[in-house]
N, C-alpha and C positions, 0 to 999 in steps of 0.2 A: 907494932909496926911503926917505923920511922916515917914521919911525914916530910915530903919534899916539896919542891916547887910545883904549883898547879900546872897541868897540861891540858890542852884541848884535844879532843878526840873527834875526828870527822867520821861519821857513820854513813856509808853509802850502801843502800839496800834497795833492791827493786821489788821486794815483797814487804808490804806493810806489816804483816803478821811477824815476819822474821825480825824486822826492825824493832817492833814492840818487845819481842822475846829478848833481844839483845839488850835493850834499854832496861828491862826488868832485871836481867842478870847483873848488869852493871850497878843498878841501884841496890840490889840485895847484897852485893859485896862491897857497898860503900865506895864505889868508884865513880859515882856521878852525884852532882849536887844541884843540877838545874834541869 
């Protein structure tokens, strides 16, 4: 996969469990680094 310019993703979620699941999915697919 070609690496491009870094982007910021704003995650807005009213359910803490859903937010954690989303972050876990992003991390497992190498789409998050912080």
